[in-house]
C-alpha positions in Angstrom: -40.8 -20.3 -29.6 -41.3 -24.2 -27.9 -39.8 -25.0 -25.1 -36.5 -26.7 -27.0 -35.7 -23.7 -28.4 -35.6 -21.6 -25.2 -33.2 -24.3 -23.4 -30.9 -24.1 -26.1 -30.9 -20.7 -26.0 -30.3 -19.9 -21.6 -26.3 -21.4 -22.0 -25.8 -19.2 -25.2 -27.2 -15.8 -23.0 -25.1 -17.1 -20.1 -21.7 -17.5 -22.3 -22.5 -13.7 -23.5 -23.1 -12.5 -20.3 -19.7 -14.0 -18.9 -18.1 -12.4 -21.8 -19.4 -9.2 -21.9 -17.9 -8.9 -18.0 -14.6 -10.2 -19.0 -14.7 -7.9 -21.6 -15.4 -5.0 -19.2 -12.6 -6.0 -16.8 -10.2 -5.9 -19.5 -8.3 -2.9 -19.8 -8.8 -1.5 -16.3 -5.7 -1.1 -14.3 -5.7 -3.3 -11.1 -3.6 -0.9 -9.5 -5.8 1.5 -9.4 -8.4 0.3 -6.3 -10.1 2.9 -4.7 -9.5 3.8 -0.8 -12.2 4.3 1.5 -9.9 5.9 3.7 -8.6 8.7 1.5 -8.7 12.2 2.6 -9.8 10.3 6.5 -7.5 10.3 9.4 -5.1 7.2 9.4 -6.9 4.4 11.6 -5.9 4.1 15.4 -2.6 1.8 15.9 -0.1 1.3 18.3 3.0 -1.4 16.9 6.5 -2.6 18.3 9.3 -1.5 16.0 11.3 -3.9 14.1 14.7 -2.0 14.8 13.9 -0.7 18.4 11.1 -2.4 19.8 9.8 0.4 21.4 5.7 1.2 20.6 4.9 3.6 17.9 1.3 4.9 17.6 -0.6 7.4 15.5 1.0 10.3 18.1 4.0 9.2 17.7 3.5 10.4 13.9 1.9 13.4 14.4 3.0 16.6 13.2 5.2 14.9 10.3 4.7 14.4 7.1 5.6 10.7 5.7 5.2 7.3 4.1 3.8 3.8 4.7 5.3 1.4 2.7 3.9 -1.9 3.5 6.5 -4.7 3.1 7.4 -8.2 3.4 10.4 -10.7 3.2 8.2 -12.6 1.8 7.0 -10.8 -1.5 8.2 -10.9 -4.4 7.3 -7.8 -5.6 8.7 -6.0 -2.1 12.8 -7.0 -3.6 11.2 -5.2 -6.9 10.1 -2.2 -4.8 12.7 -2.0 -3.2 15.7 -0.1 -4.7 12.5 2.8 -5.8 11.9 3.1 -1.5 15.5 3.3 -0.7 16.6 6.3 -2.9 13.1 7.8 -2.2 13.9 7.7 1.8 17.6 8.6 0.2 16.5 12.0 -1.5 15.1 12.5 2.3 12.0 14.2 0.9 9.4 13.7 3.7 10.3 10.0 6.1 9.4 6.8 4.7 8.5 4.2 7.5 7.7 0.8 6.7 4.9 -1.5 7.8 6.2 -5.2 7.8 2.9 -7.2 6.9 2.4 -10.7 8.3 6.2 -11.5 8.6 8.6 -13.6 10.8 10.8 -10.7 12.5 14.5 -12.7 12.0 13.5 -13.3 8.0 12.8 -9.3 7.6 16.1 -8.5 9.5 17.9 -10.8 7.8 16.0 -9.0 4.7 16.9 -6.0 5.5 19.9 -7.1 5.8 20.8 -7.6 2.8 19.3 -5.6 0.9 19.4 -2.7 3.1 17.3 -0.6 5.5 15.4 3.0 3.8 13.1 3.3 6.4 13.4 5.9 9.1 11.3 2.6 11.6 9.4 -0.2 11.0 6.8 -1.1 12.6 5.6 -4.8 13.1 2.1 -6.1 12.2 2.8 -9.5 12.5 -0.6 -10.6 12.5 -1.6 -8.0 9.9 -4.6 -6.4 11.6 -3.6 -3.1 11.4 -3.3 -3.5 7.5 -6.7 -5.2 7.8 -7.9 -1.3 9.2 -5.7 0.4 6.3 -7.7 -2.0 3.6 -4.6 -3.2 2.6 -5.0 -5.9 -0.4 -1.2 -6.7 -0.3 2.2 -6.2 -0.3 3.7 -3.7 -1.5 1.7 -1.0 -0.6 2.3 2.6 0.1 0.4 5.3 2.1 0.9 9.4 1.9 0.1 10.4 5.7 0.1 14.5 5.6 1.1 16.1 8.8 -2.3 16.2 10.6 -2.5 12.6 10.7 -4.8 12.4 6.8 -3.9 10.2 4.7 -3.4 11.8 1.2 -2.9 9.1 -1.4 -2.7 5.4 -1.9 -0.1 3.2 -4.2 -1.0 -0.3 -4.4 1.4 -2.3 -6.1 4.9 -0.9 -6.4 6.4 2.5 -6.4 8.5 3.7 -9.6 9.4 6.3 -11.2 6.1 7.5 -12.6 3.8 7.1 -9.7 6.7 8.7 -7.2 7.0 12.0 -9.9 3.1 12.2 -11.5 1.3 11.3 -7.7 3.0 11.4 -4.7 5.7 14.7 -5.3 3.0 17.0 -6.2 0.4 15.9 -3.2 3.8 16.2 -1.1 3.8 19.6 -2.0 0.5 20.5 -1.7 0.4 19.1 1.7 3.6 20.4 3.4 2.0 23.1 5.1 1.3 20.0 7.6 3.8 19.4 8.2 4.9 21.5 11.9 
């Protein structure tokens, strides 16, 4: 082959490579982001409560299975998810704690006054540093933590009837022996 033909083929090869890579990404559920923290202890944290101002840390929550729901008033999908969080909390299966992520306290309180507060308590993560420790990509995300302080599951995106029924409830049943 001469140099002219090779030079002409290079853009074609690059284009076909990109098409292949894009094709590989189609059909993948972007909410199925793996977490390196599954079946590992909750990262150490100590954060103030939005409701009381008191510090909440790992020891405060240890001994109970709970959901940790990452949310923010600036998050449109959190508004979509909120009725499901409220309904789940109303059923009193396990406590639901909120992690208010990179938010303004006054705005978060106003949001809760408007839409209701389903949370047992809410941790303030104004800088997002605890969210980073949890591997949060963005709000909303929800973590199932067992009574031993181990992360058992992570849902990226909104809670919905399907992931509650098919993912959370079976794992709550499986790990309920860790509730003290």
